N, CA, C, O and the ligand as a Tripos MOL2 file, in Angstrom:
@<TRIPOS>MOLECULE
protein
  245   243    62     0     0
PROTEIN
NO_CHARGES

@<TRIPOS>ATOM
      1 N          97.3440  104.4370   98.5230 N.3       1 MET1
      2 CA         98.4700  103.5710   98.7590 C.3       1 MET1
      3 C          98.8470  102.8060   97.5070 C.2       1 MET1
      4 O          99.1770  101.6210   97.5710 O.2       1 MET1
      5 N          98.8030  103.4430   96.4320 N.am      2 SER2
      6 CA         99.0280  102.7890   95.1580 C.3       2 SER2
      7 C         100.5450  102.4340   94.9990 C.2       2 SER2
      8 O         100.9300  101.6940   94.0930 O.2       2 SER2
      9 N         101.3700  102.9830   95.9010 N.am      3 PHE3
     10 CA        102.7730  102.6740   95.7920 C.3       3 PHE3
     11 C         103.1780  101.2950   96.3060 C.2       3 PHE3
     12 O         104.3140  100.8490   96.1410 O.2       3 PHE3
     13 N         102.2020  100.6380   96.9340 N.am      4 LEU4
     14 CA        102.4520   99.2680   97.4010 C.3       4 LEU4
     15 C         102.2320   98.3310   96.1990 C.2       4 LEU4
     16 O         101.2420   98.4430   95.4760 O.2       4 LEU4
     17 N         103.1580   97.4340   96.0150 N.am      5 THR5
     18 CA        103.0170   96.4820   94.8710 C.3       5 THR5
     19 C         101.9220   95.4500   95.2420 C.2       5 THR5
     20 O         101.6210   95.1800   96.4040 O.2       5 THR5
     21 N         101.3790   94.9220   94.1880 N.am      6 GLU6
     22 CA        100.3220   93.8940   94.3850 C.3       6 GLU6
     23 C         100.8710   92.6580   95.1410 C.2       6 GLU6
     24 O         100.2070   92.0560   95.9850 O.2       6 GLU6
     25 N         102.1330   92.3230   94.7770 N.am      7 THR7
     26 CA        102.7810   91.2000   95.5140 C.3       7 THR7
     27 C         102.8100   91.4070   96.9960 C.2       7 THR7
     28 O         102.4800   90.5160   97.7780 O.2       7 THR7
     29 N         103.2090   92.5950   97.3710 N.am      8 LEU8
     30 CA        103.3220   92.9130   98.7930 C.3       8 LEU8
     31 C         101.9600   92.8780   99.4570 C.2       8 LEU8
     32 O         101.8290   92.3640  100.5680 O.2       8 LEU8
     33 N         100.9440   93.4130   98.7970 N.am      9 ARG9
     34 CA         99.5660   93.3960   99.3020 C.3       9 ARG9
     35 C          99.1340   91.9280   99.5210 C.2       9 ARG9
     36 O          98.5930   91.5680  100.5670 O.2       9 ARG9
     37 N          99.3840   91.1360   98.5370 N.am     10 GLN10
     38 CA         98.9940   89.7070   98.6480 C.3      10 GLN10
     39 C          99.6850   88.9890   99.7760 C.2      10 GLN10
     40 O          99.0760   88.1730  100.4680 O.2      10 GLN10
     41 N         101.0040   89.3000   99.9740 N.am     11 LYS11
     42 CA        101.7520   88.7230  101.0720 C.3      11 LYS11
     43 C         101.1230   89.0580  102.3880 C.2      11 LYS11
     44 O         100.9320   88.1690  103.2180 O.2      11 LYS11
     45 N         100.7910   90.3090  102.6140 N.am     12 VAL12
     46 CA        100.2270   90.7500  103.8800 C.3      12 VAL12
     47 C          98.8530   90.1380  104.0730 C.2      12 VAL12
     48 O          98.5080   89.7340  105.1830 O.2      12 VAL12
     49 N          98.0590   90.0620  103.0030 N.am     13 ARG13
     50 CA         96.7040   89.5250  103.0520 C.3      13 ARG13
     51 C          96.8040   88.0340  103.4070 C.2      13 ARG13
     52 O          96.0250   87.5240  104.2120 O.2      13 ARG13
     53 N          97.7520   87.3650  102.8080 N.am     14 GLN14
     54 CA         97.9260   85.9580  103.0340 C.3      14 GLN14
     55 C          98.3750   85.6400  104.5130 C.2      14 GLN14
     56 O          97.8700   84.7350  105.1770 O.2      14 GLN14
     57 N          99.3370   86.4430  104.9420 N.am     15 ARG15
     58 CA         99.8460   86.2980  106.2760 C.3      15 ARG15
     59 C          98.7320   86.4900  107.2900 C.2      15 ARG15
     60 O          98.6660   85.7820  108.2950 O.2      15 ARG15
     61 N          97.8820   87.4250  107.0300 N.am     16 ALA16
     62 CA         96.8220   87.7830  107.9860 C.3      16 ALA16
     63 C          95.6710   86.7400  107.8610 C.2      16 ALA16
     64 O          94.7570   86.7450  108.6850 O.2      16 ALA16
     65 N          95.7080   85.8830  106.8780 N.am     17 GLY17
     66 CA         94.6230   84.9190  106.7420 C.3      17 GLY17
     67 C          93.3550   85.5910  106.3260 C.2      17 GLY17
     68 O          92.2620   85.1180  106.6400 O.2      17 GLY17
     69 N          93.4820   86.6960  105.6180 N.am     18 ASN18
     70 CA         92.3180   87.4650  105.1110 C.3      18 ASN18
     71 C          91.4800   87.9420  106.2780 C.2      18 ASN18
     72 O          90.2610   88.0520  106.1500 O.2      18 ASN18
     73 N          92.1050   88.2340  107.4270 N.am     19 ARG19
     74 CA         91.3860   88.8090  108.5470 C.3      19 ARG19
     75 C          92.0280   90.1210  108.9740 C.2      19 ARG19
     76 O          93.2100   90.3710  108.7400 O.2      19 ARG19
     77 N          91.2120   90.9410  109.6050 N.am     20 CYS20
     78 CA         91.7550   92.1680  110.1960 C.3      20 CYS20
     79 C          92.7420   91.6760  111.2660 C.2      20 CYS20
     80 O          92.4000   90.7850  112.0430 O.2      20 CYS20
     81 N          93.9540   92.2340  111.3190 N.am     21 GLU21
     82 CA         94.9190   91.7830  112.2770 C.3      21 GLU21
     83 C          94.7460   92.4120  113.6400 C.2      21 GLU21
     84 O          95.4450   92.0530  114.5880 O.2      21 GLU21
     85 N          93.8310   93.3360  113.7450 N.am     22 TYR22
     86 CA         93.5140   93.9600  115.0530 C.3      22 TYR22
     87 C          92.3780   93.2530  115.7530 C.2      22 TYR22
     88 O          92.5180   92.8030  116.8910 O.2      22 TYR22
     89 N          91.2390   93.1560  115.0630 N.am     23 CYS23
     90 CA         90.0380   92.5750  115.6970 C.3      23 CYS23
     91 C          89.7450   91.1680  115.1530 C.2      23 CYS23
     92 O          88.7960   90.5260  115.6030 O.2      23 CYS23
     93 N          90.5280   90.6910  114.2140 N.am     24 LEU24
     94 CA         90.4290   89.3360  113.6520 C.3      24 LEU24
     95 C          89.1230   89.0750  112.9060 C.2      24 LEU24
     96 O          88.7490   87.9180  112.7150 O.2      24 LEU24
     97 N          88.4330   90.1140  112.4860 N.am     25 SER25
     98 CA         87.2600   89.9050  111.6490 C.3      25 SER25
     99 C          87.6670   89.4030  110.2720 C.2      25 SER25
    100 O          88.5440   89.9560  109.6090 O.2      25 SER25
    101 N          87.0070   88.3560  109.8820 N.am     26 HIS26
    102 CA         87.3240   87.8060  108.5220 C.3      26 HIS26
    103 C          86.7240   88.7370  107.4270 C.2      26 HIS26
    104 O          85.7020   89.3930  107.6340 O.2      26 HIS26
    105 N          87.3770   88.7610  106.3120 N.am     27 GLN27
    106 CA         86.9270   89.5770  105.1570 C.3      27 GLN27
    107 C          85.4580   89.2880  104.8560 C.2      27 GLN27
    108 O          84.7150   90.2100  104.5220 O.2      27 GLN27
    109 N          85.0300   88.0580  104.9630 N.am     28 ASP28
    110 CA         83.6850   87.6860  104.5820 C.3      28 ASP28
    111 C          82.6380   88.3150  105.5490 C.2      28 ASP28
    112 O          81.4620   88.4140  105.1980 O.2      28 ASP28
    113 N          83.0690   88.7360  106.7610 N.am     29 TYR29
    114 CA         82.1310   89.1610  107.7360 C.3      29 TYR29
    115 C          82.1180   90.6890  108.0050 C.2      29 TYR29
    116 O          81.4380   91.1480  108.9230 O.2      29 TYR29
    117 N          82.8360   91.4330  107.2400 N.am     30 ILE30
    118 CA         82.9180   92.8380  107.4390 C.3      30 ILE30
    119 C          82.3340   93.5900  106.2410 C.2      30 ILE30
    120 O          82.2520   93.0570  105.1350 O.2      30 ILE30
    121 N          81.9470   94.7860  106.4760 N.am     31 MET31
    122 CA         81.4990   95.6820  105.3980 C.3      31 MET31
    123 C          82.7330   96.2040  104.7470 C.2      31 MET31
    124 O          83.7120   96.5220  105.4210 O.2      31 MET31
    125 N          82.7040   96.3000  103.4030 N.am     32 GLY32
    126 CA         83.8360   96.8680  102.7220 C.3      32 GLY32
    127 C          84.9950   95.8940  102.6580 C.2      32 GLY32
    128 O          84.8710   94.6990  102.9280 O.2      32 GLY32
    129 N          86.1120   96.4610  102.2900 N.am     33 ARG33
    130 CA         87.2810   95.6150  102.0670 C.3      33 ARG33
    131 C          88.3710   95.8860  103.0390 C.2      33 ARG33
    132 O          88.6240   97.0390  103.3870 O.2      33 ARG33
    133 N          89.0660   94.7860  103.5150 N.am     34 LEU34
    134 CA         90.2090   95.0080  104.3960 C.3      34 LEU34
    135 C          91.2480   95.7990  103.7210 C.2      34 LEU34
    136 O          91.4800   95.6450  102.5220 O.2      34 LEU34
    137 N          91.8810   96.6420  104.4590 N.am     35 GLN35
    138 CA         92.8860   97.5460  103.8410 C.3      35 GLN35
    139 C          94.2450   97.3090  104.3760 C.2      35 GLN35
    140 O          94.3920   96.8680  105.5160 O.2      35 GLN35
    141 N          95.2300   97.5770  103.6150 N.am     36 ILE36
    142 CA         96.6050   97.4560  104.0370 C.3      36 ILE36
    143 C          96.9570   98.7070  104.8560 C.2      36 ILE36
    144 O          96.8510   99.8300  104.3640 O.2      36 ILE36
    145 N          97.3700   98.4990  106.0900 N.am     37 ASP37
    146 CA         97.6500   99.6460  106.9850 C.3      37 ASP37
    147 C          99.1330   99.6410  107.3550 C.2      37 ASP37
    148 O          99.7480   98.5850  107.5010 O.2      37 ASP37
    149 N          99.6790  100.8140  107.5000 N.am     38 HIS38
    150 CA        101.0710  100.9520  107.9680 C.3      38 HIS38
    151 C         101.0690  100.9360  109.4740 C.2      38 HIS38
    152 O         100.3710  101.7330  110.1010 O.2      38 HIS38
    153 N         101.8640  100.0110  110.0900 N.am     39 ILE39
    154 CA        101.9670   99.9840  111.5150 C.3      39 ILE39
    155 C         102.6560  101.2570  112.0340 C.2      39 ILE39
    156 O         102.1720  101.9170  112.9540 O.2      39 ILE39
    157 N         103.8160  101.5800  111.4060 N.am     40 GLN40
    158 CA        104.4270  102.9110  111.6680 C.3      40 GLN40
    159 C         104.1610  103.7470  110.4440 C.2      40 GLN40
    160 O         104.6140  103.4190  109.3470 O.2      40 GLN40
    161 N         103.4290  104.8250  110.6260 N.am     41 PRO41
    162 CA        103.0310  105.6280  109.4630 C.3      41 PRO41
    163 C         104.2280  106.1510  108.6820 C.2      41 PRO41
    164 O         105.2760  106.4430  109.2580 O.2      41 PRO41
    165 N         104.0710  106.2660  107.3820 N.am     42 LEU42
    166 CA        105.1610  106.7870  106.5360 C.3      42 LEU42
    167 C         105.5660  108.1540  106.9980 C.2      42 LEU42
    168 O         106.7380  108.5210  106.9140 O.2      42 LEU42
    169 N         104.6250  108.9030  107.4810 N.am     43 ALA43
    170 CA        104.9400  110.2970  107.9660 C.3      43 ALA43
    171 C         105.8350  110.2810  109.1490 C.2      43 ALA43
    172 O         106.4980  111.2790  109.4320 O.2      43 ALA43
    173 N         105.8850  109.1540  109.8780 N.am     44 LYS44
    174 CA        106.7040  109.0660  111.0270 C.3      44 LYS44
    175 C         107.9280  108.1870  110.7990 C.2      44 LYS44
    176 O         108.5080  107.6560  111.7460 O.2      44 LYS44
    177 N         108.3100  108.0410  109.5530 N.am     45 GLY45
    178 CA        109.5120  107.2890  109.2320 C.3      45 GLY45
    179 C         109.2960  105.8280  108.9250 C.2      45 GLY45
    180 O         110.2600  105.0800  108.7650 O.2      45 GLY45
    181 N         108.0100  105.3950  108.8370 N.am     46 GLY46
    182 CA        107.7270  104.0560  108.4780 C.3      46 GLY46
    183 C         108.0950  103.7400  107.0610 C.2      46 GLY46
    184 O         108.2200  104.6440  106.2340 O.2      46 GLY46
    185 N         108.2750  102.4560  106.7580 N.am     47 VAL47
    186 CA        108.6470  102.0710  105.4280 C.3      47 VAL47
    187 C         107.6920  101.0950  104.8260 C.2      47 VAL47
    188 O         106.8610  100.5300  105.5370 O.2      47 VAL47
    189 N         107.7790  100.8750  103.5370 N.am     48 ASN48
    190 CA        106.8600   99.9770  102.8170 C.3      48 ASN48
    191 C         107.4360   98.5480  102.7310 C.2      48 ASN48
    192 O         107.7360   98.0270  101.6570 O.2      48 ASN48
    193 N         107.5670   97.9720  103.8810 N.am     49 THR49
    194 CA        108.0370   96.5470  103.9380 C.3      49 THR49
    195 C         106.9510   95.7210  104.6050 C.2      49 THR49
    196 O         106.0980   96.2450  105.3210 O.2      49 THR49
    197 N         107.0020   94.4050  104.3510 N.am     50 GLU50
    198 CA        105.9420   93.5370  104.8800 C.3      50 GLU50
    199 C         105.8510   93.6770  106.3910 C.2      50 GLU50
    200 O         104.7540   93.6440  106.9480 O.2      50 GLU50
    201 N         106.9980   93.8350  107.0690 N.am     51 ASP51
    202 CA        107.0400   93.9300  108.5140 C.3      51 ASP51
    203 C         106.2590   95.0910  109.0380 C.2      51 ASP51
    204 O         105.7220   95.0400  110.1450 O.2      51 ASP51
    205 N         106.1850   96.1610  108.2400 N.am     52 ASN52
    206 CA        105.5580   97.4090  108.7360 C.3      52 ASN52
    207 C         104.1290   97.5060  108.2240 C.2      52 ASN52
    208 O         103.4970   98.5530  108.3650 O.2      52 ASN52
    209 N         103.5960   96.4140  107.6190 N.am     53 LEU53
    210 CA        102.2610   96.4730  107.0740 C.3      53 LEU53
    211 C         101.3610   95.4500  107.7730 C.2      53 LEU53
    212 O         101.8040   94.3780  108.1850 O.2      53 LEU53
    213 N         100.1080   95.8140  107.8890 N.am     54 CYS54
    214 CA         99.1910   94.8160  108.4410 C.3      54 CYS54
    215 C          97.8350   95.0670  107.7300 C.2      54 CYS54
    216 O          97.5940   96.1000  107.1050 O.2      54 CYS54
    217 N          96.9700   94.0320  107.8800 N.am     55 LEU55
    218 CA         95.7010   94.1080  107.2450 C.3      55 LEU55
    219 C          94.6810   94.5830  108.2740 C.2      55 LEU55
    220 O          94.6400   94.0550  109.3850 O.2      55 LEU55
    221 N          93.8600   95.5660  107.9280 N.am     56 ALA56
    222 CA         92.9550   96.1540  108.8680 C.3      56 ALA56
    223 C          91.5930   96.4350  108.3020 C.2      56 ALA56
    224 O          91.5000   96.7910  107.1270 O.2      56 ALA56
    225 N          90.5450   96.3000  109.0490 N.am     57 CYS57
    226 CA         89.1960   96.6870  108.5780 C.3      57 CYS57
    227 C          89.0460   98.1930  108.7270 C.2      57 CYS57
    228 O          89.9290   98.8500  109.2780 O.2      57 CYS57
    229 N          87.9580   98.7410  108.2520 N.am     58 GLU58
    230 CA         87.8000  100.1970  108.2380 C.3      58 GLU58
    231 C          87.7070  100.7230  109.6730 C.2      58 GLU58
    232 O          88.1610  101.8310  109.9580 O.2      58 GLU58
    233 N          87.1250   99.9380  110.5670 N.am     59 LEU59
    234 CA         86.9920  100.3990  111.9300 C.3      59 LEU59
    235 C          88.3090  100.5240  112.6240 C.2      59 LEU59
    236 O          88.5560  101.4890  113.3470 O.2      59 LEU59
    237 N          89.1630   99.5430  112.4070 N.am     60 CYS60
    238 CA         90.4980   99.5090  113.1000 C.3      60 CYS60
    239 C          91.4770  100.4330  112.4210 C.2      60 CYS60
    240 O          92.3710  100.9710  113.0740 O.2      60 CYS60
    241 N          91.3380  100.6220  111.1790 N.am     61 ASN61
    242 CA         92.3310  101.3930  110.4180 C.3      61 ASN61
    243 C          92.3600  102.8550  110.8410 C.2      61 ASN61
    244 O          93.1390  103.6390  110.3000 O.2      61 ASN61
    245 ZN         89.3300   95.2710  112.6430 Zn       62 ZN62
@<TRIPOS>BOND
     1     1     2 1
     2     2     3 1
     3     3     4 2
     4     3     5 am
     5     5     6 1
     6     6     7 1
     7     7     8 2
     8     7     9 am
     9     9    10 1
    10    10    11 1
    11    11    12 2
    12    11    13 am
    13    13    14 1
    14    14    15 1
    15    15    16 2
    16    15    17 am
    17    17    18 1
    18    18    19 1
    19    19    20 2
    20    19    21 am
    21    21    22 1
    22    22    23 1
    23    23    24 2
    24    23    25 am
    25    25    26 1
    26    26    27 1
    27    27    28 2
    28    27    29 am
    29    29    30 1
    30    30    31 1
    31    31    32 2
    32    31    33 am
    33    33    34 1
    34    34    35 1
    35    35    36 2
    36    35    37 am
    37    37    38 1
    38    38    39 1
    39    39    40 2
    40    39    41 am
    41    41    42 1
    42    42    43 1
    43    43    44 2
    44    43    45 am
    45    45    46 1
    46    46    47 1
    47    47    48 2
    48    47    49 am
    49    49    50 1
    50    50    51 1
    51    51    52 2
    52    51    53 am
    53    53    54 1
    54    54    55 1
    55    55    56 2
    56    55    57 am
    57    57    58 1
    58    58    59 1
    59    59    60 2
    60    59    61 am
    61    61    62 1
    62    62    63 1
    63    63    64 2
    64    63    65 am
    65    65    66 1
    66    66    67 1
    67    67    68 2
    68    67    69 am
    69    69    70 1
    70    70    71 1
    71    71    72 2
    72    71    73 am
    73    73    74 1
    74    74    75 1
    75    75    76 2
    76    75    77 am
    77    77    78 1
    78    78    79 1
    79    79    80 2
    80    79    81 am
    81    81    82 1
    82    82    83 1
    83    83    84 2
    84    83    85 am
    85    85    86 1
    86    86    87 1
    87    87    88 2
    88    87    89 am
    89    89    90 1
    90    90    91 1
    91    91    92 2
    92    91    93 am
    93    93    94 1
    94    94    95 1
    95    95    96 2
    96    95    97 am
    97    97    98 1
    98    98    99 1
    99    99   100 2
   100    99   101 am
   101   101   102 1
   102   102   103 1
   103   103   104 2
   104   103   105 am
   105   105   106 1
   106   106   107 1
   107   107   108 2
   108   107   109 am
   109   109   110 1
   110   110   111 1
   111   111   112 2
   112   111   113 am
   113   113   114 1
   114   114   115 1
   115   115   116 2
   116   115   117 am
   117   117   118 1
   118   118   119 1
   119   119   120 2
   120   119   121 am
   121   121   122 1
   122   122   123 1
   123   123   124 2
   124   123   125 am
   125   125   126 1
   126   126   127 1
   127   127   128 2
   128   127   129 am
   129   129   130 1
   130   130   131 1
   131   131   132 2
   132   131   133 am
   133   133   134 1
   134   134   135 1
   135   135   136 2
   136   135   137 am
   137   137   138 1
   138   138   139 1
   139   139   140 2
   140   139   141 am
   141   141   142 1
   142   142   143 1
   143   143   144 2
   144   143   145 am
   145   145   146 1
   146   146   147 1
   147   147   148 2
   148   147   149 am
   149   149   150 1
   150   150   151 1
   151   151   152 2
   152   151   153 am
   153   153   154 1
   154   154   155 1
   155   155   156 2
   156   155   157 am
   157   157   158 1
   158   158   159 1
   159   159   160 2
   160   159   161 am
   161   161   162 1
   162   162   163 1
   163   163   164 2
   164   163   165 am
   165   165   166 1
   166   166   167 1
   167   167   168 2
   168   167   169 am
   169   169   170 1
   170   170   171 1
   171   171   172 2
   172   171   173 am
   173   173   174 1
   174   174   175 1
   175   175   176 2
   176   175   177 am
   177   177   178 1
   178   178   179 1
   179   179   180 2
   180   179   181 am
   181   181   182 1
   182   182   183 1
   183   183   184 2
   184   183   185 am
   185   185   186 1
   186   186   187 1
   187   187   188 2
   188   187   189 am
   189   189   190 1
   190   190   191 1
   191   191   192 2
   192   191   193 am
   193   193   194 1
   194   194   195 1
   195   195   196 2
   196   195   197 am
   197   197   198 1
   198   198   199 1
   199   199   200 2
   200   199   201 am
   201   201   202 1
   202   202   203 1
   203   203   204 2
   204   203   205 am
   205   205   206 1
   206   206   207 1
   207   207   208 2
   208   207   209 am
   209   209   210 1
   210   210   211 1
   211   211   212 2
   212   211   213 am
   213   213   214 1
   214   214   215 1
   215   215   216 2
   216   215   217 am
   217   217   218 1
   218   218   219 1
   219   219   220 2
   220   219   221 am
   221   221   222 1
   222   222   223 1
   223   223   224 2
   224   223   225 am
   225   225   226 1
   226   226   227 1
   227   227   228 2
   228   227   229 am
   229   229   230 1
   230   230   231 1
   231   231   232 2
   232   231   233 am
   233   233   234 1
   234   234   235 1
   235   235   236 2
   236   235   237 am
   237   237   238 1
   238   238   239 1
   239   239   240 2
   240   239   241 am
   241   241   242 1
   242   242   243 1
   243   243   244 2
@<TRIPOS>SUBSTRUCTURE
     1 MET1         2 RESIDUE 1 A MET
     2 SER2         6 RESIDUE 1 A SER
     3 PHE3        10 RESIDUE 1 A PHE
     4 LEU4        14 RESIDUE 1 A LEU
     5 THR5        18 RESIDUE 1 A THR
     6 GLU6        22 RESIDUE 1 A GLU
     7 THR7        26 RESIDUE 1 A THR
     8 LEU8        30 RESIDUE 1 A LEU
     9 ARG9        34 RESIDUE 1 A ARG
    10 GLN10       38 RESIDUE 1 A GLN
    11 LYS11       42 RESIDUE 1 A LYS
    12 VAL12       46 RESIDUE 1 A VAL
    13 ARG13       50 RESIDUE 1 A ARG
    14 GLN14       54 RESIDUE 1 A GLN
    15 ARG15       58 RESIDUE 1 A ARG
    16 ALA16       62 RESIDUE 1 A ALA
    17 GLY17       66 RESIDUE 1 A GLY
    18 ASN18       70 RESIDUE 1 A ASN
    19 ARG19       74 RESIDUE 1 A ARG
    20 CYS20       78 RESIDUE 1 A CYS
    21 GLU21       82 RESIDUE 1 A GLU
    22 TYR22       86 RESIDUE 1 A TYR
    23 CYS23       90 RESIDUE 1 A CYS
    24 LEU24       94 RESIDUE 1 A LEU
    25 SER25       98 RESIDUE 1 A SER
    26 HIS26      102 RESIDUE 1 A HIS
    27 GLN27      106 RESIDUE 1 A GLN
    28 ASP28      110 RESIDUE 1 A ASP
    29 TYR29      114 RESIDUE 1 A TYR
    30 ILE30      118 RESIDUE 1 A ILE
    31 MET31      122 RESIDUE 1 A MET
    32 GLY32      126 RESIDUE 1 A GLY
    33 ARG33      130 RESIDUE 1 A ARG
    34 LEU34      134 RESIDUE 1 A LEU
    35 GLN35      138 RESIDUE 1 A GLN
    36 ILE36      142 RESIDUE 1 A ILE
    37 ASP37      146 RESIDUE 1 A ASP
    38 HIS38      150 RESIDUE 1 A HIS
    39 ILE39      154 RESIDUE 1 A ILE
    40 GLN40      158 RESIDUE 1 A GLN
    41 PRO41      162 RESIDUE 1 A PRO
    42 LEU42      166 RESIDUE 1 A LEU
    43 ALA43      170 RESIDUE 1 A ALA
    44 LYS44      174 RESIDUE 1 A LYS
    45 GLY45      178 RESIDUE 1 A GLY
    46 GLY46      182 RESIDUE 1 A GLY
    47 VAL47      186 RESIDUE 1 A VAL
    48 ASN48      190 RESIDUE 1 A ASN
    49 THR49      194 RESIDUE 1 A THR
    50 GLU50      198 RESIDUE 1 A GLU
    51 ASP51      202 RESIDUE 1 A ASP
    52 ASN52      206 RESIDUE 1 A ASN
    53 LEU53      210 RESIDUE 1 A LEU
    54 CYS54      214 RESIDUE 1 A CYS
    55 LEU55      218 RESIDUE 1 A LEU
    56 ALA56      222 RESIDUE 1 A ALA
    57 CYS57      226 RESIDUE 1 A CYS
    58 GLU58      230 RESIDUE 1 A GLU
    59 LEU59      234 RESIDUE 1 A LEU
    60 CYS60      238 RESIDUE 1 A CYS
    61 ASN61      242 RESIDUE 1 A ASN
    62 ZN62       245 GROUP 0 **** ****
């Protein structure tokens, strides 16, 4: 997902409060790093906007 700008990643991370937006696990309490996930996948016509992105842990992603 290198096509996402760092600014956009930071916005999503900030909005989510550094938690997985599905299970609400905080970054400090999960293994690995929270990832930026597409709510509507690009393959299905999703876009790279803040609205279509969420923060997710590896289990939820
Ligand atoms: Zn999660």
